[in-house]
C-alpha positions as a Markdown table, in Angstrom:
| # | Residue | x | y | z |
|---|---|---|---|---|
| 1 | Unk | 143.4 | 121.2 | 85.2 |
| 2 | Unk | 140.7 | 122.6 | 83.0 |
| 3 | Unk | 138.7 | 120.0 | 80.9 |
| 4 | Unk | 136.4 | 120.4 | 78.0 |
| 5 | Unk | 133.4 | 120.1 | 80.3 |
| 6 | Unk | 134.3 | 122.9 | 82.7 |
| 7 | Unk | 132.6 | 125.6 | 80.6 |
| 8 | Unk | 129.5 | 123.4 | 80.2 |
| 9 | Unk | 129.4 | 122.8 | 84.0 |
| 10 | Unk | 129.7 | 126.5 | 84.6 |
| 11 | Unk | 126.8 | 127.1 | 82.2 |
| 12 | Unk | 124.7 | 124.5 | 84.0 |
| 13 | Unk | 125.4 | 126.1 | 87.3 |
| 14 | Unk | 124.2 | 129.4 | 86.0 |
| 15 | Unk | 121.0 | 127.8 | 84.6 |
| 16 | Unk | 120.3 | 126.3 | 88.1 |
| 17 | Unk | 120.7 | 129.6 | 89.9 |
| 18 | Unk | 117.3 | 131.0 | 91.1 |
| 19 | Unk | 115.8 | 132.8 | 94.0 |
| 20 | Unk | 112.7 | 132.1 | 96.1 |
| 21 | Unk | 109.8 | 134.2 | 97.4 |
| 22 | Unk | 106.9 | 133.4 | 99.8 |
| 23 | Unk | 103.8 | 132.2 | 98.1 |
| 24 | Unk | 100.2 | 131.8 | 99.3 |
| 25 | Unk | 99.4 | 128.2 | 98.4 |
| 26 | Unk | 96.9 | 126.3 | 100.6 |
| 27 | Unk | 98.3 | 122.9 | 99.6 |
| 28 | Unk | 101.8 | 124.0 | 100.7 |
| 29 | Unk | 100.3 | 125.4 | 103.9 |
| 30 | Unk | 98.4 | 122.2 | 104.5 |
| 31 | Unk | 101.7 | 120.3 | 104.1 |
| 32 | Unk | 103.5 | 122.6 | 106.6 |
| 33 | Unk | 100.6 | 122.2 | 109.0 |
| 34 | Unk | 100.8 | 118.4 | 108.9 |
| 35 | Unk | 104.5 | 118.3 | 109.1 |
| 36 | Unk | 104.6 | 120.7 | 112.0 |
| 37 | Unk | 102.1 | 118.4 | 113.8 |
| 38 | Unk | 104.5 | 115.5 | 113.1 |
| 39 | Unk | 101.9 | 113.6 | 111.1 |
| 40 | Unk | 103.1 | 111.4 | 108.2 |
| 41 | Unk | 102.1 | 113.0 | 104.9 |
| 42 | Unk | 101.5 | 111.4 | 101.5 |
| 43 | Unk | 101.6 | 113.6 | 98.5 |
| 44 | Unk | 99.6 | 112.2 | 95.5 |
| 45 | Unk | 100.3 | 113.5 | 92.1 |
| 46 | Unk | 101.3 | 112.7 | 88.5 |
| 47 | Unk | 105.1 | 112.3 | 87.8 |
| 48 | Unk | 107.1 | 115.5 | 87.2 |
| 49 | Unk | 104.9 | 118.1 | 88.9 |
| 50 | Unk | 107.3 | 119.1 | 91.6 |
| 51 | Unk | 106.5 | 116.9 | 94.7 |
| 52 | Unk | 110.2 | 116.2 | 95.4 |
| 53 | Unk | 111.2 | 119.9 | 94.8 |
| 54 | Unk | 108.5 | 121.1 | 97.2 |
| 55 | Unk | 109.9 | 118.8 | 99.9 |
| 56 | Unk | 113.4 | 120.1 | 99.2 |
| 57 | Unk | 112.1 | 123.6 | 99.8 |
| 58 | Unk | 110.4 | 122.5 | 103.0 |
| 59 | Unk | 113.6 | 120.8 | 104.3 |
| 60 | Unk | 115.5 | 124.0 | 103.5 |
| 61 | Unk | 112.9 | 126.1 | 105.4 |
| 62 | Unk | 113.2 | 123.7 | 108.4 |
| 63 | Unk | 116.9 | 123.8 | 108.3 |
| 64 | Unk | 116.9 | 120.0 | 108.4 |
| 65 | Unk | 118.4 | 117.3 | 106.1 |
| 66 | Unk | 116.3 | 115.2 | 103.9 |
| 67 | Unk | 116.9 | 111.5 | 103.3 |
| 68 | Unk | 115.2 | 110.1 | 100.2 |
| 69 | Unk | 114.3 | 106.4 | 100.0 |
| 70 | Unk | 112.9 | 105.0 | 96.8 |
| 71 | Unk | 110.4 | 102.6 | 98.3 |
| 72 | Unk | 109.8 | 100.7 | 95.1 |
| 73 | Unk | 113.4 | 99.5 | 94.8 |
| 74 | Unk | 113.8 | 98.1 | 98.3 |
| 75 | Unk | 113.1 | 94.8 | 99.9 |
| 76 | Unk | 111.0 | 94.3 | 103.1 |
| 77 | Unk | 114.2 | 93.5 | 105.0 |
| 78 | Unk | 115.6 | 97.0 | 104.2 |
| 79 | Unk | 112.9 | 98.4 | 106.6 |
| 80 | Unk | 112.6 | 95.5 | 109.0 |
| 81 | Unk | 116.4 | 95.4 | 109.4 |
| 82 | Unk | 119.0 | 92.7 | 108.6 |
| 83 | Unk | 119.9 | 90.2 | 111.3 |
| 84 | Unk | 123.4 | 90.6 | 112.7 |
| 85 | Unk | 124.6 | 87.7 | 114.9 |
| 86 | Unk | 126.6 | 88.7 | 117.9 |
| 87 | Unk | 128.9 | 86.8 | 120.3 |
| 88 | Unk | 126.0 | 85.3 | 122.3 |
| 89 | Unk | 122.7 | 85.3 | 120.4 |
| 90 | Unk | 121.1 | 82.9 | 122.9 |
| 91 | Unk | 121.6 | 85.5 | 125.7 |
| 92 | Unk | 121.7 | 88.8 | 123.8 |
| 93 | Unk | 119.3 | 87.9 | 120.9 |
| 94 | Unk | 119.9 | 88.9 | 117.3 |
| 95 | Unk | 119.6 | 92.6 | 116.6 |
| 96 | Unk | 118.2 | 93.9 | 113.3 |
| 97 | Unk | 120.7 | 96.3 | 111.7 |
| 98 | Unk | 119.1 | 99.5 | 110.3 |
| 99 | Unk | 120.1 | 100.9 | 106.9 |
| 100 | Unk | 122.6 | 103.8 | 106.6 |
| 101 | Unk | 119.9 | 106.5 | 106.0 |
| 102 | Unk | 118.2 | 105.6 | 109.3 |
| 103 | Unk | 121.5 | 105.8 | 111.1 |
| 104 | Unk | 122.3 | 109.2 | 109.6 |
| 105 | Unk | 118.9 | 110.6 | 110.7 |
| 106 | Unk | 119.3 | 109.2 | 114.2 |
| 107 | Unk | 122.7 | 110.8 | 114.5 |
| 108 | Unk | 121.4 | 114.1 | 113.3 |
| 109 | Unk | 118.4 | 114.0 | 115.6 |
| 110 | Unk | 116.0 | 115.6 | 113.1 |
| 111 | Unk | 115.2 | 115.8 | 109.4 |
| 112 | Unk | 112.7 | 114.6 | 106.8 |
| 113 | Unk | 112.5 | 111.0 | 105.8 |
| 114 | Unk | 111.1 | 111.0 | 102.3 |
| 115 | Unk | 109.7 | 107.8 | 100.8 |
| 116 | Unk | 109.3 | 108.2 | 97.1 |
| 117 | Unk | 107.3 | 106.1 | 94.6 |
| 118 | Unk | 105.2 | 104.6 | 97.5 |
| 119 | Unk | 102.5 | 103.4 | 95.2 |
| 120 | Unk | 105.0 | 101.3 | 93.2 |
| 121 | Unk | 106.1 | 99.4 | 96.2 |
| 122 | Unk | 104.7 | 95.8 | 96.3 |
| 123 | Unk | 102.4 | 94.8 | 99.2 |
| 124 | Unk | 105.3 | 93.0 | 101.1 |
| 125 | Unk | 107.3 | 96.3 | 101.2 |
| 126 | Unk | 104.2 | 98.3 | 102.2 |
| 127 | Unk | 103.7 | 95.9 | 105.1 |
| 128 | Unk | 107.3 | 96.4 | 106.2 |
| 129 | Unk | 106.8 | 100.2 | 106.1 |
| 130 | Unk | 103.9 | 100.0 | 108.6 |
| 131 | Unk | 106.2 | 99.9 | 111.6 |
| 132 | Unk | 108.4 | 102.7 | 110.2 |
| 133 | Unk | 105.5 | 105.0 | 109.7 |
| 134 | Unk | 103.6 | 104.2 | 112.9 |
| 135 | Unk | 106.2 | 103.2 | 115.4 |
| 136 | Unk | 109.2 | 105.0 | 113.8 |
| 137 | Unk | 111.2 | 101.8 | 114.1 |
| 138 | Unk | 113.8 | 100.8 | 111.5 |
| 139 | Unk | 115.2 | 97.4 | 112.5 |
| 140 | Unk | 116.4 | 97.8 | 116.0 |
| 141 | Unk | 116.7 | 101.6 | 115.7 |
| 142 | Unk | 114.1 | 104.1 | 116.9 |
| 143 | Unk | 114.0 | 107.3 | 114.8 |
| 144 | Unk | 114.2 | 110.5 | 116.9 |
| 145 | Unk | 110.8 | 112.3 | 117.5 |
| 146 | Unk | 112.0 | 115.3 | 115.5 |
| 147 | Unk | 112.2 | 113.3 | 112.3 |
| 148 | Unk | 109.2 | 114.0 | 110.0 |
| 149 | Unk | 108.0 | 111.3 | 107.6 |
| 150 | Unk | 106.7 | 112.4 | 104.2 |
| 151 | Unk | 106.0 | 110.1 | 101.2 |
| 152 | Unk | 105.0 | 110.7 | 97.5 |
| 153 | Unk | 103.0 | 108.5 | 95.2 |
| 154 | Unk | 101.7 | 108.5 | 91.7 |
| 155 | Unk | 98.1 | 107.3 | 91.1 |
| 156 | Unk | 98.3 | 103.6 | 90.4 |
| 157 | Unk | 97.2 | 104.2 | 86.8 |
| 158 | Unk | 100.3 | 106.3 | 86.1 |
| 159 | Unk | 102.8 | 104.6 | 88.5 |
| 160 | Unk | 105.3 | 102.1 | 87.2 |
| 161 | Unk | 103.9 | 98.7 | 88.2 |
| 162 | Unk | 101.5 | 100.6 | 90.4 |
| 163 | Unk | 99.6 | 99.1 | 93.4 |
| 164 | Unk | 96.8 | 100.4 | 95.5 |
| 165 | Unk | 98.0 | 101.2 | 99.0 |
| 166 | Unk | 97.0 | 98.7 | 101.7 |
| 167 | Unk | 94.3 | 100.1 | 104.0 |
| 168 | Unk | 96.5 | 99.8 | 107.2 |
| 169 | Unk | 99.3 | 101.8 | 105.5 |
| 170 | Unk | 97.0 | 104.4 | 103.9 |
| 171 | Unk | 95.3 | 105.1 | 107.2 |
| 172 | Unk | 98.6 | 106.2 | 108.7 |
| 173 | Unk | 99.0 | 109.2 | 106.4 |
| 174 | Unk | 97.5 | 112.6 | 105.8 |
| 175 | Unk | 96.8 | 112.5 | 102.0 |
| 176 | Unk | 97.4 | 115.7 | 100.0 |
| 177 | Unk | 96.7 | 115.8 | 96.3 |
| 178 | Unk | 99.4 | 117.7 | 94.5 |
| 179 | Unk | 98.9 | 119.6 | 91.2 |
| 180 | Unk | 101.0 | 122.0 | 89.3 |
| 181 | Unk | 100.1 | 125.7 | 88.9 |
| 182 | Unk | 101.1 | 126.9 | 85.4 |
| 183 | Unk | 101.7 | 130.4 | 86.8 |
| 184 | Unk | 104.1 | 129.1 | 89.5 |
| 185 | Unk | 105.9 | 127.0 | 86.9 |
| 186 | Unk | 106.2 | 130.0 | 84.5 |
| 187 | Unk | 107.6 | 132.2 | 87.3 |
| 188 | Unk | 109.9 | 129.5 | 88.5 |
| 189 | Unk | 111.4 | 129.0 | 85.0 |
| 190 | Unk | 111.9 | 132.8 | 84.9 |
| 191 | Unk | 114.1 | 132.4 | 88.0 |
| 192 | Unk | 111.8 | 132.8 | 91.0 |
| 193 | Unk | 110.4 | 129.7 | 92.7 |
| 194 | Unk | 108.1 | 129.6 | 95.7 |
| 195 | Unk | 109.4 | 129.4 | 99.2 |
| 196 | Unk | 107.7 | 127.4 | 101.9 |
| 197 | Unk | 107.7 | 129.2 | 105.2 |
| 198 | Unk | 107.3 | 127.3 | 108.5 |
| 199 | Unk | 105.0 | 129.1 | 110.8 |
| 200 | Unk | 105.8 | 130.0 | 114.4 |
| 201 | Unk | 103.9 | 128.0 | 117.0 |
| 202 | Unk | 102.5 | 130.2 | 119.8 |
| 203 | Unk | 102.8 | 128.0 | 122.9 |
| 204 | Unk | 100.9 | 130.4 | 125.0 |
| 205 | Unk | 97.8 | 129.4 | 123.0 |
| 206 | Unk | 98.3 | 125.7 | 123.6 |
| 207 | Unk | 96.0 | 125.1 | 126.6 |
| 208 | Unk | 93.0 | 126.9 | 125.0 |
| 209 | Unk | 93.8 | 125.3 | 121.6 |
| 210 | Unk | 93.8 | 121.8 | 123.0 |
| 211 | Unk | 90.7 | 122.3 | 124.9 |
| 212 | Unk | 88.8 | 123.8 | 121.9 |
| 213 | Unk | 90.0 | 121.0 | 119.6 |
| 214 | Unk | 89.0 | 118.2 | 122.1 |
| 215 | Unk | 85.5 | 119.8 | 122.4 |
| 216 | Unk | 85.1 | 120.2 | 118.6 |
| 217 | Unk | 86.1 | 116.6 | 117.7 |
| 218 | Unk | 84.0 | 115.2 | 120.6 |
| 219 | Unk | 81.0 | 117.2 | 119.7 |
| 220 | Unk | 81.2 | 116.3 | 116.0 |
| 221 | Unk | 81.6 | 112.6 | 116.6 |
| 222 | Unk | 78.7 | 112.6 | 119.1 |
| 223 | Unk | 76.5 | 114.2 | 116.4 |
| 224 | Unk | 77.9 | 111.9 | 113.6 |
| 225 | Unk | 78.8 | 108.6 | 115.4 |
| 226 | Unk | 78.7 | 106.7 | 112.1 |
| 227 | Unk | 81.8 | 108.6 | 111.0 |
| 228 | Unk | 84.0 | 107.4 | 113.8 |
| 229 | Unk | 85.2 | 104.5 | 111.7 |
| 230 | Unk | 84.2 | 103.9 | 108.1 |
| 231 | Unk | 86.3 | 101.6 | 105.8 |
| 232 | Unk | 85.4 | 102.3 | 102.2 |
| 233 | Unk | 84.1 | 99.5 | 100.1 |
| 234 | Unk | 86.4 | 99.8 | 97.0 |
| 235 | Unk | 90.1 | 99.2 | 96.9 |
| 236 | Unk | 91.0 | 102.6 | 95.5 |
| 237 | Unk | 89.2 | 104.5 | 98.3 |
| 238 | Unk | 90.7 | 102.2 | 101.0 |
| 239 | Unk | 94.1 | 103.3 | 99.7 |
| 240 | Unk | 93.3 | 106.9 | 100.4 |
| 241 | Unk | 92.1 | 108.9 | 103.4 |
| 242 | Unk | 89.2 | 107.5 | 105.4 |
| 243 | Unk | 87.9 | 108.0 | 109.0 |
| 244 | Unk | 89.1 | 105.9 | 111.9 |
| 245 | Unk | 89.9 | 106.6 | 115.5 |
| 246 | Unk | 93.6 | 106.9 | 114.4 |
| 247 | Unk | 92.8 | 109.6 | 111.7 |
| 248 | Unk | 90.4 | 111.4 | 114.1 |
| 249 | Unk | 93.4 | 111.7 | 116.5 |
| 250 | Unk | 95.3 | 113.2 | 113.5 |
| 251 | Unk | 92.4 | 115.7 | 113.0 |
| 252 | Unk | 92.7 | 116.7 | 116.7 |
| 253 | Unk | 96.4 | 117.4 | 116.3 |
| 254 | Unk | 95.8 | 119.4 | 113.1 |
| 255 | Unk | 93.2 | 121.5 | 114.9 |
| 256 | Unk | 95.5 | 122.2 | 117.8 |
| 257 | Unk | 98.3 | 123.3 | 115.5 |
| 258 | Unk | 95.9 | 125.4 | 113.5 |
| 259 | Unk | 94.8 | 127.3 | 116.6 |
| 260 | Unk | 98.5 | 127.8 | 117.6 |
| 261 | Unk | 99.7 | 129.2 | 114.3 |
| 262 | Unk | 98.7 | 131.7 | 111.6 |
| 263 | Unk | 97.9 | 129.1 | 109.0 |
| 264 | Unk | 94.5 | 129.8 | 107.4 |
| 265 | Unk | 91.2 | 128.1 | 107.2 |
| 266 | Unk | 91.8 | 126.7 | 103.7 |
| 267 | Unk | 95.0 | 125.0 | 104.7 |
| 268 | Unk | 93.2 | 123.5 | 107.7 |
| 269 | Unk | 90.3 | 122.3 | 105.5 |
| 270 | Unk | 92.7 | 120.7 | 103.1 |
| 271 | Unk | 94.6 | 118.9 | 105.8 |
| 272 | Unk | 91.5 | 117.7 | 107.6 |
| 273 | Unk | 90.1 | 116.2 | 104.4 |
| 274 | Unk | 93.5 | 114.6 | 103.8 |
| 275 | Unk | 93.3 | 113.0 | 107.2 |
| 276 | Unk | 89.7 | 111.7 | 107.4 |
| 277 | Unk | 88.6 | 111.7 | 103.8 |
| 278 | Unk | 86.4 | 113.8 | 101.6 |
| 279 | Unk | 83.0 | 113.0 | 103.1 |
| 280 | Unk | 83.9 | 113.2 | 106.8 |
| 281 | Unk | 86.4 | 116.0 | 106.2 |
| 282 | Unk | 84.0 | 118.3 | 104.4 |
| 283 | Unk | 81.3 | 117.6 | 107.1 |
| 284 | Unk | 83.8 | 118.4 | 109.8 |
| 285 | Unk | 84.8 | 121.7 | 108.1 |
| 286 | Unk | 81.2 | 122.7 | 107.7 |
| 287 | Unk | 80.6 | 121.8 | 111.4 |
| 288 | Unk | 83.6 | 124.0 | 112.4 |
| 289 | Unk | 82.3 | 126.9 | 110.4 |
| 290 | Unk | 78.9 | 126.8 | 111.9 |
| 291 | Unk | 79.9 | 126.0 | 115.5 |
| 292 | Unk | 82.2 | 129.0 | 116.3 |
| 293 | Unk | 82.7 | 128.1 | 120.0 |
| 294 | Unk | 83.8 | 130.7 | 122.4 |
| 295 | Unk | 87.3 | 130.4 | 124.0 |
| 296 | Unk | 86.9 | 128.2 | 127.1 |
| 297 | Unk | 89.6 | 130.2 | 128.9 |
| 298 | Unk | 87.6 | 133.4 | 128.6 |
| 299 | Unk | 84.5 | 131.7 | 129.9 |
| 300 | Unk | 86.4 | 130.3 | 132.9 |
| 301 | Unk | 87.6 | 133.8 | 133.6 |
| 302 | Unk | 84.0 | 135.1 | 133.7 |
| 303 | Unk | 81.5 | 132.2 | 133.8 |
| 304 | Unk | 78.6 | 134.4 | 134.9 |
| 305 | Unk | 78.6 | 136.3 | 131.5 |
| 306 | Unk | 78.4 | 133.1 | 129.4 |
| 307 | Unk | 75.3 | 131.9 | 127.7 |
| 308 | Unk | 75.0 | 128.2 | 126.9 |
| 309 | Unk | 74.5 | 127.4 | 123.1 |
| 310 | Unk | 71.1 | 126.3 | 122.0 |
| 311 | Unk | 72.1 | 123.2 | 119.9 |
| 312 | Unk | 72.9 | 120.0 | 121.8 |
| 313 | Unk | 76.0 | 119.2 | 119.8 |
| 314 | Unk | 77.3 | 122.7 | 120.5 |
| 315 | Unk | 76.5 | 122.4 | 124.1 |
| 316 | Unk | 78.4 | 119.1 | 124.3 |
| 317 | Unk | 81.4 | 120.4 | 122.3 |
| 318 | Unk | 81.7 | 123.5 | 124.5 |
| 319 | Unk | 81.3 | 121.7 | 127.9 |
| 320 | Unk | 84.0 | 119.2 | 126.8 |
| 321 | Unk | 86.3 | 122.1 | 125.9 |
| 322 | Unk | 85.7 | 123.7 | 129.3 |
| 323 | Unk | 86.6 | 120.5 | 131.2 |
| 324 | Unk | 89.6 | 119.9 | 129.0 |
| 325 | Unk | 90.8 | 123.5 | 129.7 |
| 326 | Unk | 90.5 | 122.9 | 133.5 |
| 327 | Unk | 92.4 | 119.6 | 133.1 |
| 328 | Unk | 95.3 | 121.5 | 131.5 |
| 329 | Unk | 95.7 | 123.6 | 134.7 |
| 330 | Unk | 93.6 | 122.5 | 137.7 |
| 331 | Unk | 93.1 | 125.1 | 140.3 |
| 332 | Unk | 90.2 | 125.6 | 142.7 |
| 333 | Unk | 89.1 | 128.8 | 141.1 |
| 334 | Unk | 89.0 | 127.2 | 137.6 |
| 335 | Unk | 87.4 | 124.1 | 138.9 |
| 336 | Unk | 84.6 | 126.0 | 140.6 |
| 337 | Unk | 84.1 | 128.2 | 137.5 |
| 338 | Unk | 83.6 | 125.1 | 135.4 |
| 339 | Unk | 80.8 | 123.9 | 137.8 |
| 340 | Unk | 79.2 | 127.3 | 137.4 |
| 341 | Unk | 79.2 | 126.7 | 133.6 |
| 342 | Unk | 77.7 | 123.2 | 134.1 |
| 343 | Unk | 75.0 | 124.7 | 136.3 |
| 344 | Unk | 73.8 | 126.7 | 133.2 |
| 345 | Unk | 73.2 | 123.4 | 131.4 |
| 346 | Unk | 71.0 | 122.3 | 134.3 |
| 347 | Unk | 69.1 | 125.6 | 134.2 |
| 348 | Unk | 68.6 | 125.1 | 130.5 |
| 349 | Unk | 67.0 | 121.7 | 131.1 |
| 350 | Unk | 69.8 | 119.6 | 129.6 |
| 351 | Unk | 71.6 | 118.0 | 132.6 |
| 352 | Unk | 72.1 | 114.8 | 130.5 |
| 353 | Unk | 74.4 | 116.8 | 128.1 |
| 354 | Unk | 76.6 | 117.9 | 131.0 |
| 355 | Unk | 76.7 | 114.5 | 132.7 |
| 356 | Unk | 79.9 | 113.3 | 131.1 |
| 357 | Unk | 81.6 | 116.7 | 131.8 |
| 358 | Unk | 80.4 | 116.5 | 135.4 |
| 359 | Unk | 81.9 | 113.0 | 135.8 |
| 360 | Unk | 85.3 | 114.2 | 134.4 |
| 361 | Unk | 85.2 | 117.4 | 136.4 |
| 362 | Unk | 84.4 | 115.6 | 139.7 |
| 363 | Unk | 87.5 | 113.4 | 139.3 |
| 364 | Unk | 89.7 | 116.5 | 139.4 |
| 365 | Unk | 88.6 | 117.6 | 142.8 |
| 366 | Unk | 91.2 | 118.1 | 145.5 |
| 367 | Unk | 90.0 | 116.5 | 148.8 |
| 368 | Unk | 90.2 | 119.8 | 150.6 |
| 369 | Unk | 87.8 | 121.6 | 148.2 |
| 370 | Unk | 84.2 | 122.0 | 149.2 |
| 371 | Unk | 81.5 | 120.3 | 147.1 |
| 372 | Unk | 79.8 | 122.9 | 144.8 |
| 373 | Unk | 76.1 | 123.3 | 144.9 |
| 374 | Unk | 75.8 | 122.6 | 141.1 |
| 375 | Unk | 76.8 | 119.0 | 141.8 |
| 376 | Unk | 73.3 | 118.3 | 143.2 |
| 377 | Unk | 71.9 | 117.9 | 139.6 |
| 378 | Unk | 74.4 | 115.1 | 139.0 |
| 379 | Unk | 74.0 | 113.2 | 142.2 |
| 380 | Unk | 72.7 | 110.0 | 140.6 |
| 381 | Unk | 75.4 | 109.6 | 138.0 |
| 382 | Unk | 78.3 | 110.5 | 140.3 |
| 383 | Unk | 77.0 | 108.3 | 143.1 |
| 384 | Unk | 76.7 | 105.4 | 140.7 |
| 385 | Unk | 80.3 | 105.9 | 139.7 |
| 386 | Unk | 81.5 | 106.1 | 143.3 |
| 387 | Unk | 83.0 | 109.6 | 142.8 |
| 388 | Unk | 80.5 | 111.5 | 144.9 |
| 389 | Unk | 80.9 | 109.0 | 147.8 |
| 390 | Unk | 84.7 | 109.5 | 147.6 |
| 391 | Unk | 84.1 | 113.3 | 147.7 |
| 392 | Unk | 82.5 | 113.0 | 151.1 |
């Protein structure tokens, strides 16, 4: 039966028809990088600038469903679960029943869990969300590993009954500041909206990528130990990105995924700043630009052609990367090649820089392998640790 609103609904459907095209946007690329690395992401921005629409595009690109949960209208029990008494609670305990959106995601096995209006959620709700974001637990249900967590928040000044995020919750997110582009809006209203493409991860690069990332982060924090953990003094900054061991682990994962995809430097820089904060993030980006370490796999393939860097932080970063590369695939040839690299540190007069690497490398030795000559420079440290005695 035709009603008086049928024509109106048809017109509305035509207005909503549009197409998409790929767009070069470093913010969107940073979002994709963090989501690919399965890191919780928090999009900050004023109301109405397209945060939710961007996530809908991302879900479409992933081919995954999106469950939207308005954090500000929920109670803590909605995330901690509601107690359901069974037949024998004294023996079986009292399980905490999860909400329907968590059950749907668990049944599907993947998807995007989108917490909207996070900055309007009161402190008690934020506390309940800690376990969801960090442990992926909703009541007695564990969300599948393939479920990605993304949140959106308005600055407290523009949020309805806005709150600053608690430091424990804020430190669990990669913070990305969202802004509208007038050109994108104009083109979108003309019928063409941007499409977010999910990059292909090159797994063949994984061993080298992980080794390089470990060396880079270790070298940077050795040069700047004060940035390992730095809780800001003011409440607003504590509710954003700041450096901690947890967020440096995020930075490590972002680097690995950057090395394994085609996402560019600007996207990486945006994501790193969103993980560890403006100050530490910008220092790390500058450090990465200046360091330019060689691929440890290439050096292991031909250690005789390698020249040790001059700077101490570069030396430490590279030696850490070499040892991490060997650890990813331990063979006698690779293990002996790494000792040849460490010998260059001894020849350069900096055996102390290589001492930690020598310690880790010695622990990988198969009992049947001969002790390399380069180990003589590290006799004291390895004897004190008991490793050299164990080596025979």
